[in-house]
Every structure is written in structure tokens, then in C-alpha cells.
C-alpha positions as CSV (number, residue, x, y, z in Angstrom):
1,M,-171.9,149.6,156.0
2,T,-174.9,152.7,157.0
3,A,-176.1,154.5,154.0
4,Q,-174.3,157.4,155.5
5,Q,-171.2,155.1,155.3
6,A,-171.5,153.8,151.5
7,H,-172.3,157.6,150.5
8,R,-169.9,160.1,152.1
9,T,-169.0,163.3,150.5
10,A,-165.9,164.8,151.4
11,L,-163.4,167.8,151.2
12,L,-159.8,168.7,152.1
13,G,-159.0,172.4,153.5
14,K,-157.1,174.8,155.6
15,K,-158.2,175.6,159.4
16,L,-158.4,179.4,158.8
17,G,-159.2,180.2,162.5
18,M,-162.5,180.5,165.0
19,S,-165.1,183.7,164.4
20,Q,-168.7,184.0,165.3
21,V,-172.0,185.2,163.2
22,W,-175.4,185.4,164.5
23,D,-178.5,183.4,164.7
24,E,-182.0,183.9,164.1
25,N,-182.7,184.7,167.2
26,G,-179.9,187.0,167.7
27,F,-177.2,184.7,169.7
28,F,-173.7,184.5,168.8
29,V,-172.6,181.4,167.3
30,P,-169.1,180.0,167.7
31,V,-167.2,178.8,164.1
32,T,-164.4,177.9,162.6
33,L,-163.6,178.7,159.1
34,V,-162.2,176.2,156.8
35,D,-160.6,177.1,153.5
36,V,-161.9,174.4,150.7
37,S,-161.5,175.9,147.7
38,T,-159.1,174.2,145.6
39,N,-159.9,170.2,145.8
40,V,-159.9,168.2,142.7
41,V,-160.3,164.7,141.8
42,T,-157.1,162.9,141.3
43,A,-157.7,159.7,141.1
44,V,-160.8,157.2,141.0
45,K,-160.8,153.4,142.5
46,T,-163.8,150.9,141.5
47,E,-163.8,147.7,142.5
48,A,-163.2,146.2,139.0
49,S,-159.8,147.8,138.8
50,D,-158.9,148.0,142.3
51,G,-161.1,145.9,144.1
52,Y,-163.3,148.9,146.6
53,H,-164.8,152.0,146.2
54,A,-163.0,155.8,146.7
55,V,-161.9,158.7,145.6
56,Q,-158.5,160.5,146.2
57,I,-158.7,164.0,146.4
58,G,-156.1,166.6,145.9
59,Y,-155.8,170.1,148.0
60,G,-153.6,172.7,148.0
61,Q,-151.2,174.0,145.1
62,I,-147.6,173.2,145.1
63,D,-144.3,174.2,142.8
64,P,-144.3,171.6,139.6
65,L,-140.3,170.9,140.3
66,K,-140.6,169.8,144.1
67,V,-142.6,167.2,143.0
68,T,-141.9,163.8,142.4
69,K,-141.4,162.1,138.9
70,P,-143.8,159.4,139.8
71,L,-146.7,161.9,141.3
72,A,-146.2,164.1,138.6
73,G,-147.2,161.3,136.0
74,H,-149.8,160.5,138.5
75,F,-151.4,164.3,138.0
76,A,-150.9,164.9,134.6
77,K,-152.7,161.3,133.9
78,A,-155.2,162.7,135.8
79,G,-155.0,166.1,133.9
80,V,-155.0,168.6,137.4
81,T,-151.8,170.8,138.4
82,P,-149.7,169.0,141.2
83,R,-151.6,169.2,144.7
84,R,-149.7,169.4,147.9
85,H,-152.0,167.1,149.9
86,L,-153.4,163.9,148.7
87,V,-156.6,161.9,150.7
88,E,-158.3,158.9,150.0
89,V,-162.4,158.6,150.9
90,R,-164.2,156.0,150.7
91,T,-167.4,156.1,149.2
92,E,-169.7,154.2,147.0
93,D,-170.3,156.5,145.2
94,A,-167.1,156.5,143.7
95,E,-167.8,156.0,140.2
96,N,-169.5,159.4,139.9
97,Y,-166.8,161.1,140.3
98,K,-164.2,161.5,137.2
99,P,-160.0,162.1,137.9
100,G,-159.5,165.9,137.3
101,Q,-163.4,167.2,138.5
102,E,-163.4,169.7,140.8
103,L,-164.7,170.0,143.6
104,T,-166.9,172.5,145.4
105,V,-168.6,173.9,148.7
106,E,-172.0,172.6,146.9
107,L,-171.1,169.1,148.3
108,L,-171.4,170.1,152.1
109,P,-174.0,172.8,151.8
110,E,-175.3,175.2,154.6
111,G,-176.8,173.1,157.4
112,A,-175.0,169.4,156.9
113,Q,-174.0,167.4,159.8
114,V,-169.8,166.5,158.9
115,D,-167.3,165.0,161.2
116,V,-163.9,167.1,160.8
117,T,-160.7,165.0,161.4
118,G,-157.0,166.8,162.1
119,T,-154.3,166.9,164.0
120,S,-154.3,167.9,167.5
121,K,-152.2,170.7,168.8
122,G,-148.9,169.4,170.4
123,K,-148.7,169.8,174.2
124,G,-144.8,168.3,174.5
125,F,-143.9,166.1,177.3
126,A,-146.7,166.8,180.1
127,G,-147.0,165.0,183.7
128,T,-150.2,162.7,184.3
129,I,-152.3,165.8,186.2
130,K,-152.2,167.3,183.0
131,R,-152.1,164.2,180.5
132,W,-154.4,162.2,182.2
133,G,-156.5,164.4,185.2
134,F,-155.0,162.1,187.8
135,K,-155.8,164.2,191.5
136,S,-152.8,165.8,192.7
137,Y,-151.7,165.4,196.2
138,R,-152.2,167.5,199.8
139,R,-149.8,170.9,199.5
140,T,-149.4,170.9,203.5
141,H,-146.6,171.2,205.6
142,G,-144.5,168.2,205.3
143,S,-145.9,166.9,201.7
144,H,-142.1,167.3,200.4
145,K,-143.1,168.7,197.0
146,N,-145.0,165.6,195.6
147,E,-148.5,167.5,195.2
148,R,-148.0,166.4,191.4
149,R,-145.7,163.2,191.0
150,P,-147.7,160.3,190.2
151,G,-147.0,158.0,192.7
152,S,-146.0,153.8,193.3
153,V,-146.4,152.9,189.4
154,G,-145.2,149.2,190.3
155,A,-147.1,145.9,190.4
156,C,-145.6,144.6,193.5
157,A,-144.1,140.8,192.6
158,T,-146.7,139.5,190.1
159,P,-146.3,140.0,187.7
160,G,-143.3,142.3,188.6
161,R,-143.3,144.8,185.8
162,I,-144.9,147.6,184.6
163,L,-148.0,146.8,182.6
164,K,-148.6,148.3,179.0
165,G,-150.9,150.8,178.5
166,K,-150.0,152.4,182.0
167,H,-151.4,156.0,182.2
168,M,-147.7,157.9,182.8
169,A,-146.0,160.9,181.7
170,G,-144.9,161.1,178.1
171,R,-146.2,163.3,175.0
172,M,-149.4,164.8,175.1
173,G,-151.3,166.0,171.8
174,N,-149.9,166.2,167.7
175,E,-152.5,162.8,167.3
176,T,-155.2,162.6,165.1
177,A,-158.4,163.4,166.5
178,T,-162.1,163.3,165.0
179,T,-164.9,165.6,166.2
180,L,-168.4,164.3,165.3
181,N,-171.7,165.9,164.0
182,L,-170.7,169.1,163.9
183,T,-172.8,171.2,161.9
184,I,-172.1,173.7,158.5
185,V,-173.4,177.0,159.1
186,S,-172.5,178.5,156.0
187,A,-170.7,177.9,152.9
188,D,-169.4,180.5,150.9
189,S,-169.1,179.3,147.2
190,A,-167.4,182.7,145.9
191,N,-164.0,182.2,148.3
192,G,-164.2,178.9,148.7
193,V,-164.8,179.1,152.7
194,I,-167.3,177.1,155.0
195,A,-168.2,177.7,158.4
196,V,-168.3,174.8,160.8
197,K,-170.0,175.3,164.1
198,G,-167.8,174.5,167.2
199,A,-164.2,173.9,167.3
200,V,-162.2,171.9,165.1
201,P,-159.0,169.5,166.2
202,G,-155.8,171.2,165.2
203,P,-153.8,174.7,165.1
204,K,-154.3,177.8,162.6
205,G,-153.1,176.8,159.2
206,S,-153.4,172.6,160.0
207,I,-154.9,170.5,157.4
208,V,-158.3,168.7,158.1
209,L,-161.0,166.3,156.5
210,V,-164.1,167.1,156.2
211,R,-166.9,164.7,155.9
212,S,-170.5,164.0,156.2
213,A,-171.1,162.7,159.3
214,V,-171.1,159.1,159.8
215,K,-173.7,158.9,162.3
216,G,-175.9,161.2,160.9
217,A,-178.0,164.2,163.1
């Protein structure tokens, strides 16, 4: 385990959408705005009690009446109001955190390299050309509308079946995706919003996990 993996910091947030800022040279920089304003530590896992080191983070407010009794007791034990989203982050620094501790944008300051994990946009049922980048057939007289069809998928007599993992049409997107080594351009501590240079997985309003980069700069 590298030093970056052993001492990672993280914040849960909501993707607000994209914007743009100016850099020191007067050029536009595309950024994604992420709201990380309500992060709080809901549990701390240690080697002595759980066999590993990790921090559980809660984000987003929720009506206490909509929380199950086991979770209500879990939040009460941590001394925090119920949170809508929970995530566990492995880190060797877990003992430095305490249940109920609020996490702010200072954990990921301006200029920090981060990895952002979210759920990619769902594209629905897609064919092989859109989903896998297959080449289309020629659009000429006599092609009989075969331009976007996948072609032969059989395996002849041996093994006589379609092997698992065959690139075919199917559901596209709506999968966990991580973008590595993005840069935090600005961190607004007053509003709890960070601006990340580049694109972040998922649509507007989706929940993303922003972690310190595992591979460094």
C-alpha cells in the first residue's frame, strides 16, 4: 500500500453541474461544481475493534421519520442528525477522526489532486456501434439495411456457443465510474462548494465521492 492509499481523505458531495473560471493566463478552465457542505463522521473503524482502519462519512439531510430504527440508533450513537448517504473510506488515519466530527472543504484544498467516483449517465439499450465503437457496414445499393448490424456472432462448431464477454448490444452506462487525477481549482468554505477541473462522472444532482488521488500528481 502506497502512502497515498494509506492516508486518503474524502468527501461526499452532490454534482451541481459545470461552469468555467479564468486561470492566471486569462484562459477559460472548465470546472465541475460539487456541493460538499454537510459531511460528517458517523463511525470510525479501527484495527482493534473491527480488524481494519476506515472512516464512515455521512452526507445530505433526511427526515428522521424516514430512517429505520437501526440506522436511527447508529446516528444517535455518533451524535449526529440522520444523513441520507453513507460511504466508508479506508485510511490509516482513521484514529485521527471522531464520530460527530464535521468535515469541510479544508480536507481537499485548492490545487489538490483528487479521484472522483460516481454513477455514469444511463444511455439505455444501445447497439454495438454506439456501445463498443464497432465499424458500420458500407451504405451502398444492395446492403439491405445491414449498416449497423453486428454481423456474425457464432463460434462455428467449437465451442459451438457464444462466449461470455462477447461485445454485443445491451444496456449502456449507469455504472460506477472513476475519473483519476483531477485538480481542485477552488474551494469555497463559506458555501461548501469545490470546483474540480474537468468532467465528473454522472448527471446533475448525482452523488459523487471525491477522494485524494491514489496515484498522486
